[in-house]
C-alpha positions in Angstrom: 0.1 -0.1 0.0 2.6 2.5 0.9 5.6 1.4 -1.0 7.3 4.5 -2.0 8.7 7.3 0.2 6.5 9.8 -1.5 3.5 8.1 -0.3 4.8 8.0 3.3 5.4 11.9 2.9 1.9 12.4 1.8 0.5 10.5 4.9 2.8 12.6 7.3 1.6 15.8 5.8 -2.1 14.7 6.2 -1.6 13.7 9.8 0.2 17.0 10.3 -2.7 18.9 8.9 -5.2 17.0 10.9 -3.5 17.3 14.4 -2.5 21.0 13.8 1.2 20.7 14.7 4.1 18.5 15.4 3.7 18.9 19.0 0.7 16.7 19.1 2.1 13.8 17.2 4.3 12.5 20.2 1.0 12.7 22.3 -0.8 10.8 19.7 1.7 8.1 19.3 2.0 7.7 23.1 -1.8 7.2 23.4 -1.7 4.7 20.4 0.9 2.7 22.2 -0.9 2.7 25.5 -4.0 1.5 23.6 -2.1 -1.1 21.7 -0.6 -2.4 25.2 -4.0 -2.6 26.8 -5.4 -4.4 23.7 -2.6 -7.0 23.9 -2.9 -7.5 27.6 -6.6 -7.9 27.1 -6.1 -10.4 24.4 -3.5 -12.5 26.6 -6.2 -12.5 29.5 -8.8 -13.8 27.2 -6.4 -16.6 25.7 -5.6 -17.6 29.4 -9.3 -17.8 30.3 -9.9 -20.0 27.3 -6.9 -22.2 28.0 -8.3 -22.8 31.6 -11.8 -23.4 30.5 -10.5 -26.0 27.9 -8.3 -27.9 30.5 -10.3 -27.8 33.8 -8.5 -31.0 35.0 -5.2 -29.1 35.4 -6.7 -26.5 37.8 -8.8 -29.0 39.8 -5.9 -31.3 40.2 -3.8 -28.6 41.8 -6.7 -27.7 44.2 -7.2 -31.3 45.3 -4.0 -32.0 47.0 -4.2 -34.2 50.1 -4.8 -32.6 53.4 -1.7 -33.0 55.8 -3.2 -33.7 59.2 -0.1 -33.4 61.0 0.5 -29.8 59.7 -3.2 -28.9 60.6 -2.6 -30.1 64.1 0.7 -28.3 64.6 -1.3 -25.2 63.3 -3.8 -25.5 66.2 -1.1 -26.3 68.8 -1.5 -30.0 68.9 1.5 -32.2 69.0 1.2 -34.8 66.2 4.1 -37.1 67.3 3.2 -40.8 67.4 -0.3 -40.3 66.6 -2.5 -41.9 63.8 -4.5 -39.9 61.3 -7.8 -41.0 63.2 -6.3 -39.7 66.5 -5.3 -36.5 64.8 -8.8 -36.0 63.2 -10.5 -36.5 66.5 -8.2 -34.1 68.3 -8.5 -31.6 65.5 -12.4 -31.8 65.5 -12.5 -31.4 69.4 -10.1 -28.4 69.2 -12.5 -26.8 66.7 -15.4 -27.4 68.7 -13.7 -25.7 71.6 -12.7 -22.7 69.6 -16.2 -22.4 67.9 -18.0 -22.2 71.4 
């Protein structure tokens, strides 16, 4: 479309006439760059959302990691040493009942 330098000069001259002076061209270019950046960010966010929607297994697998009862017990101030998972579950439940009352 704009193969020759003369066509580019005509385009620049038209832009100068439209905007009134050379002082407004940098402002126009800056605003155009910001708009382009926002468009690209929006496009990337949309692509990520589509990818997440197409692969729901990956996000659900990360959320479904097994519960570490010993870590939960330590967080509640219970010593998990030499206790089975059932004992820890009971103690955690009791501790939570006491805290909720």
